[in-house]
N, CA, C and O atoms as CSV, one atom per row, in Angstrom:
chain,resi,resn,atom,element,x,y,z
A,1,MET,N,N,-62.836,-71.990,-82.075
A,1,MET,CA,C,-62.326,-73.343,-81.925
A,1,MET,C,C,-60.805,-73.313,-81.827
A,1,MET,O,O,-60.142,-72.517,-82.492
A,2,HIS,N,N,-60.271,-74.182,-80.998
A,2,HIS,CA,C,-58.823,-74.233,-80.821
A,2,HIS,C,C,-58.145,-74.776,-82.073
A,2,HIS,O,O,-58.662,-75.668,-82.745
A,3,ASP,N,N,-56.993,-74.222,-82.364
A,3,ASP,CA,C,-56.160,-74.732,-83.440
A,3,ASP,C,C,-55.617,-76.097,-83.008
A,3,ASP,O,O,-55.124,-76.247,-81.890
A,4,GLN,N,N,-55.707,-77.080,-83.889
A,4,GLN,CA,C,-55.288,-78.441,-83.536
A,4,GLN,C,C,-53.819,-78.499,-83.133
A,4,GLN,O,O,-53.453,-79.291,-82.265
A,5,SER,N,N,-52.975,-77.677,-83.745
A,5,SER,CA,C,-51.553,-77.701,-83.381
A,5,SER,C,C,-51.342,-77.201,-81.949
A,5,SER,O,O,-50.445,-77.674,-81.251
A,6,VAL,N,N,-52.166,-76.247,-81.515
A,6,VAL,CA,C,-52.075,-75.753,-80.134
A,6,VAL,C,C,-52.519,-76.843,-79.172
A,6,VAL,O,O,-51.878,-77.071,-78.146
A,7,ILE,N,N,-53.611,-77.515,-79.502
A,7,ILE,CA,C,-54.098,-78.616,-78.667
A,7,ILE,C,C,-53.046,-79.713,-78.575
A,7,ILE,O,O,-52.785,-80.243,-77.495
A,8,ASP,N,N,-52.445,-80.047,-79.705
A,8,ASP,CA,C,-51.396,-81.075,-79.717
A,8,ASP,C,C,-50.209,-80.667,-78.853
A,8,ASP,O,O,-49.637,-81.496,-78.146
A,9,GLU,N,N,-49.842,-79.394,-78.909
A,9,GLU,CA,C,-48.720,-78.904,-78.102
A,9,GLU,C,C,-49.035,-79.001,-76.611
A,9,GLU,O,O,-48.184,-79.401,-75.817
A,10,ILE,N,N,-50.248,-78.639,-76.239
A,10,ILE,CA,C,-50.657,-78.728,-74.832
A,10,ILE,C,C,-50.630,-80.180,-74.370
A,10,ILE,O,O,-50.147,-80.481,-73.278
A,11,ILE,N,N,-51.149,-81.075,-75.201
A,11,ILE,CA,C,-51.138,-82.502,-74.864
A,11,ILE,C,C,-49.709,-83.004,-74.715
A,11,ILE,O,O,-49.405,-83.741,-73.778
A,12,ASN,N,N,-48.836,-82.612,-75.626
A,12,ASN,CA,C,-47.436,-83.050,-75.552
A,12,ASN,C,C,-46.750,-82.528,-74.294
A,12,ASN,O,O,-45.968,-83.247,-73.672
A,13,LEU,N,N,-47.034,-81.291,-73.919
A,13,LEU,CA,C,-46.453,-80.742,-72.692
A,13,LEU,C,C,-46.958,-81.494,-71.464
A,13,LEU,O,O,-46.182,-81.808,-70.561
A,14,ARG,N,N,-48.243,-81.780,-71.433
A,14,ARG,CA,C,-48.805,-82.526,-70.291
A,14,ARG,C,C,-48.271,-83.955,-70.248
A,14,ARG,O,O,-48.002,-84.484,-69.169
A,15,ARG,N,N,-48.117,-84.577,-71.406
A,15,ARG,CA,C,-47.547,-85.924,-71.463
A,15,ARG,C,C,-46.097,-85.901,-70.957
A,15,ARG,O,O,-45.683,-86.780,-70.201
A,16,GLY,N,N,-45.344,-84.900,-71.375
A,16,GLY,CA,C,-43.968,-84.772,-70.903
A,16,GLY,C,C,-43.900,-84.581,-69.399
A,16,GLY,O,O,-43.032,-85.147,-68.734
A,17,ALA,N,N,-44.815,-83.784,-68.864
A,17,ALA,CA,C,-44.860,-83.577,-67.416
A,17,ALA,C,C,-45.165,-84.883,-66.701
A,17,ALA,O,O,-44.531,-85.211,-65.698
A,18,ALA,N,N,-46.134,-85.625,-67.215
A,18,ALA,CA,C,-46.497,-86.903,-66.588
A,18,ALA,C,C,-45.327,-87.882,-66.616
A,18,ALA,O,O,-45.081,-88.590,-65.640
A,19,GLU,N,N,-44.613,-87.921,-67.729
A,19,GLU,CA,C,-43.453,-88.811,-67.830
A,19,GLU,C,C,-42.368,-88.413,-66.831
A,19,GLU,O,O,-41.734,-89.274,-66.221
A,20,CYS,N,N,-42.160,-87.120,-66.669
A,20,CYS,CA,C,-41.151,-86.655,-65.709
A,20,CYS,C,C,-41.564,-86.954,-64.273
A,20,CYS,O,O,-40.727,-87.331,-63.454
A,21,PHE,N,N,-42.851,-86.787,-63.962
A,21,PHE,CA,C,-43.319,-87.135,-62.615
A,21,PHE,C,C,-43.147,-88.629,-62.354
A,21,PHE,O,O,-42.767,-89.033,-61.255
A,22,GLN,N,N,-43.426,-89.445,-63.365
A,22,GLN,CA,C,-43.260,-90.890,-63.212
A,22,GLN,C,C,-41.780,-91.236,-62.999
A,22,GLN,O,O,-41.447,-92.053,-62.140
A,23,LYS,N,N,-40.913,-90.620,-63.773
A,23,LYS,CA,C,-39.474,-90.854,-63.623
A,23,LYS,C,C,-38.999,-90.405,-62.243
A,23,LYS,O,O,-38.177,-91.075,-61.618
A,24,ALA,N,N,-39.515,-89.275,-61.771
A,24,ALA,CA,C,-39.155,-88.780,-60.436
A,24,ALA,C,C,-39.566,-89.773,-59.361
A,24,ALA,O,O,-38.826,-90.008,-58.405
A,25,ALA,N,N,-40.743,-90.350,-59.519
A,25,ALA,CA,C,-41.216,-91.329,-58.532
A,25,ALA,C,C,-40.314,-92.564,-58.512
A,25,ALA,O,O,-39.969,-93.068,-57.443
A,26,TRP,N,N,-39.939,-93.045,-59.686
A,26,TRP,CA,C,-39.041,-94.212,-59.736
A,26,TRP,C,C,-37.688,-93.886,-59.104
A,26,TRP,O,O,-37.141,-94.687,-58.346
A,27,ASN,N,N,-37.156,-92.711,-59.418
A,27,ASN,CA,C,-35.870,-92.332,-58.835
A,27,ASN,C,C,-35.967,-92.190,-57.322
A,27,ASN,O,O,-35.017,-92.507,-56.606
A,28,GLN,N,N,-37.106,-91.716,-56.833
A,28,GLN,CA,C,-37.293,-91.611,-55.383
A,28,GLN,C,C,-37.306,-92.998,-54.750
A,28,GLN,O,O,-36.710,-93.208,-53.694
A,29,LEU,N,N,-37.988,-93.946,-55.397
A,29,LEU,CA,C,-37.996,-95.321,-54.886
A,29,LEU,C,C,-36.592,-95.921,-54.883
A,29,LEU,O,O,-36.204,-96.603,-53.934
A,30,LEU,N,N,-35.837,-95.663,-55.944
A,30,LEU,CA,C,-34.459,-96.157,-55.995
A,30,LEU,C,C,-33.611,-95.511,-54.904
A,30,LEU,O,O,-32.765,-96.170,-54.298
A,31,ALA,N,N,-33.836,-94.232,-54.657
A,31,ALA,CA,C,-33.104,-93.553,-53.582
A,31,ALA,C,C,-33.410,-94.205,-52.240
A,31,ALA,O,O,-32.505,-94.438,-51.439
A,32,LEU,N,N,-34.675,-94.497,-51.997
A,32,LEU,CA,C,-35.059,-95.139,-50.733
A,32,LEU,C,C,-34.467,-96.541,-50.601
A,32,LEU,O,O,-34.018,-96.931,-49.524
A,33,ASP,N,N,-34.470,-97.289,-51.694
A,33,ASP,CA,C,-33.873,-98.632,-51.667
A,33,ASP,C,C,-32.388,-98.567,-51.337
A,33,ASP,O,O,-31.898,-99.333,-50.507
A,34,HIS,N,N,-31.675,-97.656,-51.983
A,34,HIS,CA,C,-30.237,-97.524,-51.726
A,34,HIS,C,C,-29.973,-97.037,-50.304
A,34,HIS,O,O,-29.016,-97.472,-49.664
A,35,TYR,N,N,-30.814,-96.144,-49.814
A,35,TYR,CA,C,-30.655,-95.659,-48.442
A,35,TYR,C,C,-30.832,-96.805,-47.449
A,35,TYR,O,O,-30.064,-96.945,-46.497
A,36,ARG,N,N,-31.846,-97.611,-47.685
A,36,ARG,CA,C,-32.114,-98.744,-46.799
A,36,ARG,C,C,-30.941,-99.737,-46.807
A,36,ARG,O,O,-30.647,-100.369,-45.793
A,37,GLU,N,N,-30.278,-99.864,-47.962
A,37,GLU,CA,C,-29.136,-100.773,-48.084
A,37,GLU,C,C,-27.841,-100.152,-47.564
A,37,GLU,O,O,-26.807,-100.819,-47.519
A,38,GLY,N,N,-27.891,-98.894,-47.177
A,38,GLY,CA,C,-26.704,-98.229,-46.655
A,38,GLY,C,C,-25.802,-97.643,-47.724
A,38,GLY,O,O,-24.695,-97.195,-47.425
A,39,ASN,N,N,-26.257,-97.642,-48.957
A,39,ASN,CA,C,-25.483,-97.072,-50.059
A,39,ASN,C,C,-25.902,-95.602,-50.207
A,39,ASN,O,O,-26.712,-95.250,-51.064
A,40,PHE,N,N,-25.327,-94.766,-49.349
A,40,PHE,CA,C,-25.779,-93.381,-49.235
A,40,PHE,C,C,-25.393,-92.519,-50.430
A,40,PHE,O,O,-26.112,-91.579,-50.766
A,41,ASP,N,N,-24.270,-92.823,-51.077
A,41,ASP,CA,C,-23.894,-92.052,-52.261
A,41,ASP,C,C,-24.907,-92.259,-53.382
A,41,ASP,O,O,-25.346,-91.299,-54.015
A,42,ALA,N,N,-25.273,-93.511,-53.622
A,42,ALA,CA,C,-26.269,-93.802,-54.660
A,42,ALA,C,C,-27.625,-93.229,-54.266
A,42,ALA,O,O,-28.354,-92.718,-55.117
A,43,ALA,N,N,-27.966,-93.310,-52.989
A,43,ALA,CA,C,-29.239,-92.762,-52.520
A,43,ALA,C,C,-29.301,-91.262,-52.786
A,43,ALA,O,O,-30.320,-90.749,-53.249
A,44,GLU,N,N,-28.219,-90.572,-52.496
A,44,GLU,CA,C,-28.168,-89.130,-52.733
A,44,GLU,C,C,-28.281,-88.817,-54.224
A,44,GLU,O,O,-28.975,-87.881,-54.620
A,45,ARG,N,N,-27.596,-89.604,-55.040
A,45,ARG,CA,C,-27.627,-89.390,-56.488
A,45,ARG,C,C,-29.062,-89.558,-57.026
A,45,ARG,O,O,-29.533,-88.728,-57.803
A,46,PHE,N,N,-29.750,-90.633,-56.609
A,46,PHE,CA,C,-31.115,-90.854,-57.085
A,46,PHE,C,C,-32.089,-89.824,-56.515
A,46,PHE,O,O,-33.046,-89.441,-57.187
A,47,ALA,N,N,-31.858,-89.381,-55.300
A,47,ALA,CA,C,-32.703,-88.332,-54.721
A,47,ALA,C,C,-32.549,-87.036,-55.517
A,47,ALA,O,O,-33.529,-86.337,-55.770
A,48,GLN,N,N,-31.319,-86.722,-55.907
A,48,GLN,CA,C,-31.080,-85.523,-56.710
A,48,GLN,C,C,-31.741,-85.646,-58.078
A,48,GLN,O,O,-32.339,-84.687,-58.567
A,49,LEU,N,N,-31.637,-86.824,-58.699
A,49,LEU,CA,C,-32.300,-87.044,-59.984
A,49,LEU,C,C,-33.812,-86.896,-59.850
A,49,LEU,O,O,-34.467,-86.322,-60.720
A,50,SER,N,N,-34.353,-87.411,-58.765
A,50,SER,CA,C,-35.788,-87.298,-58.523
A,50,SER,C,C,-36.201,-85.833,-58.406
A,50,SER,O,O,-37.206,-85.416,-58.982
A,51,PHE,N,N,-35.428,-85.064,-57.664
A,51,PHE,CA,C,-35.720,-83.643,-57.503
A,51,PHE,C,C,-35.674,-82.922,-58.855
A,51,PHE,O,O,-36.560,-82.128,-59.170
A,52,GLU,N,N,-34.638,-83.203,-59.648
A,52,GLU,CA,C,-34.501,-82.560,-60.955
A,52,GLU,C,C,-35.668,-82.924,-61.870
A,52,GLU,O,O,-36.185,-82.073,-62.594
A,53,ASP,N,N,-36.080,-84.191,-61.834
A,53,ASP,CA,C,-37.219,-84.620,-62.649
A,53,ASP,C,C,-38.510,-83.944,-62.198
A,53,ASP,O,O,-39.346,-83.586,-63.027
A,54,GLN,N,N,-38.674,-83.769,-60.893
A,54,GLN,CA,C,-39.865,-83.075,-60.384
A,54,GLN,C,C,-39.885,-81.619,-60.849
A,54,GLN,O,O,-40.938,-81.101,-61.220
A,55,MET,N,N,-38.742,-80.968,-60.829
A,55,MET,CA,C,-38.670,-79.576,-61.271
A,55,MET,C,C,-38.984,-79.470,-62.761
A,55,MET,O,O,-39.695,-78.559,-63.187
A,56,LYS,N,N,-38.453,-80.399,-63.549
A,56,LYS,CA,C,-38.730,-80.395,-64.986
A,56,LYS,C,C,-40.214,-80.652,-65.235
A,56,LYS,O,O,-40.816,-80.020,-66.103
A,57,ALA,N,N,-40.805,-81.574,-64.479
A,57,ALA,CA,C,-42.228,-81.869,-64.626
A,57,ALA,C,C,-43.070,-80.640,-64.303
A,57,ALA,O,O,-44.026,-80.331,-65.014
A,58,MET,N,N,-42.715,-79.946,-63.238
A,58,MET,CA,C,-43.455,-78.734,-62.865
A,58,MET,C,C,-43.340,-77.666,-63.955
A,58,MET,O,O,-44.313,-76.981,-64.270
A,59,GLU,N,N,-42.156,-77.535,-64.516
A,59,GLU,CA,C,-41.951,-76.555,-65.577
A,59,GLU,C,C,-42.831,-76.884,-66.787
A,59,GLU,O,O,-43.475,-75.999,-67.351
A,60,LEU,N,N,-42.853,-78.157,-67.181
A,60,LEU,CA,C,-43.672,-78.558,-68.321
A,60,LEU,C,C,-45.161,-78.367,-68.033
A,60,LEU,O,O,-45.911,-77.929,-68.906
A,61,ALA,N,N,-45.584,-78.690,-66.826
A,61,ALA,CA,C,-46.991,-78.510,-66.452
A,61,ALA,C,C,-47.366,-77.030,-66.473
A,61,ALA,O,O,-48.454,-76.672,-66.923
A,62,GLU,N,N,-46.477,-76.175,-65.992
A,62,GLU,CA,C,-46.741,-74.734,-66.003
A,62,GLU,C,C,-46.795,-74.196,-67.428
A,62,GLU,O,O,-47.614,-73.330,-67.736
A,63,LEU,N,N,-45.926,-74.705,-68.298
A,63,LEU,CA,C,-45.969,-74.293,-69.703
A,63,LEU,C,C,-47.283,-74.713,-70.352
A,63,LEU,O,O,-47.877,-73.949,-71.113
A,64,ALA,N,N,-47.733,-75.928,-70.050
A,64,ALA,CA,C,-49.009,-76.405,-70.594
A,64,ALA,C,C,-50.157,-75.534,-70.096
A,64,ALA,O,O,-51.049,-75.180,-70.868
A,65,ASP,N,N,-50.139,-75.191,-68.818
A,65,ASP,CA,C,-51.184,-74.325,-68.261
A,65,ASP,C,C,-51.179,-72.953,-68.930
A,65,ASP,O,O,-52.235,-72.416,-69.265
A,66,ALA,N,N,-49.999,-72.396,-69.119
A,66,ALA,CA,C,-49.886,-71.080,-69.747
A,66,ALA,C,C,-50.365,-71.130,-71.196
A,66,ALA,O,O,-51.094,-70.247,-71.649
A,67,GLU,N,N,-49.953,-72.158,-71.908
A,67,GLU,CA,C,-50.368,-72.313,-73.306
A,67,GLU,C,C,-51.891,-72.455,-73.398
A,67,GLU,O,O,-52.527,-71.862,-74.269
A,68,SER,N,N,-52.453,-73.231,-72.510
A,68,SER,CA,C,-53.902,-73.433,-72.481
A,68,SER,C,C,-54.628,-72.128,-72.158
A,68,SER,O,O,-55.642,-71.807,-72.777
A,69,SER,N,N,-54.116,-71.390,-71.204
A,69,SER,CA,C,-54.724,-70.119,-70.806
A,69,SER,C,C,-54.682,-69.104,-71.946
A,69,SER,O,O,-55.674,-68.428,-72.219
A,70,ILE,N,N,-53.548,-69.004,-72.598
A,70,ILE,CA,C,-53.413,-68.065,-73.721
A,70,ILE,C,C,-54.351,-68.454,-74.852
A,70,ILE,O,O,-55.002,-67.598,-75.451
A,71,SER,N,N,-54.417,-69.738,-75.139
A,71,SER,CA,C,-55.301,-70.221,-76.199
A,71,SER,C,C,-56.759,-69.895,-75.888
A,71,SER,O,O,-57.507,-69.473,-76.770
A,72,LEU,N,N,-57.156,-70.089,-74.648
A,72,LEU,CA,C,-58.530,-69.791,-74.243
A,72,LEU,C,C,-58.812,-68.291,-74.336
A,72,LEU,O,O,-59.880,-67.888,-74.798
A,73,GLU,N,N,-57.867,-67.475,-73.903
A,73,GLU,CA,C,-58.041,-66.022,-73.987
A,73,GLU,C,C,-58.191,-65.569,-75.436
A,73,GLU,O,O,-59.024,-64.715,-75.742
A,74,LEU,N,N,-57.379,-66.146,-76.331
A,74,LEU,CA,C,-57.483,-65.791,-77.748
A,74,LEU,C,C,-58.831,-66.213,-78.321
A,74,LEU,O,O,-59.442,-65.476,-79.094
A,75,GLU,N,N,-59.287,-67.392,-77.942
A,75,GLU,CA,C,-60.578,-67.874,-78.426
A,75,GLU,C,C,-61.715,-66.976,-77.943
A,75,GLU,O,O,-62.619,-66.649,-78.712
A,76,LEU,N,N,-61.671,-66.579,-76.678
A,76,LEU,CA,C,-62.702,-65.688,-76.141
A,76,LEU,C,C,-62.663,-64.321,-76.815
A,76,LEU,O,O,-63.708,-63.726,-77.076
A,77,ALA,N,N,-61.467,-63.824,-77.098
A,77,ALA,CA,C,-61.330,-62.534,-77.769
A,77,ALA,C,C,-61.888,-62.601,-79.189
A,77,ALA,O,O,-62.525,-61.654,-79.651
A,78,GLU,N,N,-61.653,-63.712,-79.880
A,78,GLU,CA,C,-62.177,-63.881,-81.238
A,78,GLU,C,C,-63.699,-63.962,-81.231
A,78,GLU,O,O,-64.353,-63.419,-82.122
A,79,GLU,N,N,-64.268,-64.634,-80.234
A,79,GLU,CA,C,-65.721,-64.771,-80.151
A,79,GLU,C,C,-66.401,-63.441,-79.846
A,79,GLU,O,O,-67.503,-63.180,-80.327
A,80,SER,N,N,-65.747,-62.604,-79.050
A,80,SER,CA,C,-66.358,-61.326,-78.680
A,80,SER,C,C,-66.132,-60.247,-79.737
A,80,SER,O,O,-66.754,-59.185,-79.687
A,81,ALA,N,N,-65.252,-60.515,-80.685
A,81,ALA,CA,C,-64.957,-59.515,-81.726
A,81,ALA,C,C,-65.946,-59.571,-82.871
A,81,ALA,O,O,-65.835,-58.798,-83.822
């Protein structure tokens, strides 16, 4: 059985990834709005923020996947021992 603290950590990492993806989407929308209004400096700034948020989200999602994989491997090793 998985340790509850490991499960909680995986959930927190996935929640963080989801929040970052949501923030990236909002920043992308703001970038598009500013671009449409001709405010290219603000559009570029929000596009960059969106990109950074997407990268952070991917990092958190990859950490959650790795944590989940390691936890599963440990559980399988314990069951076979």
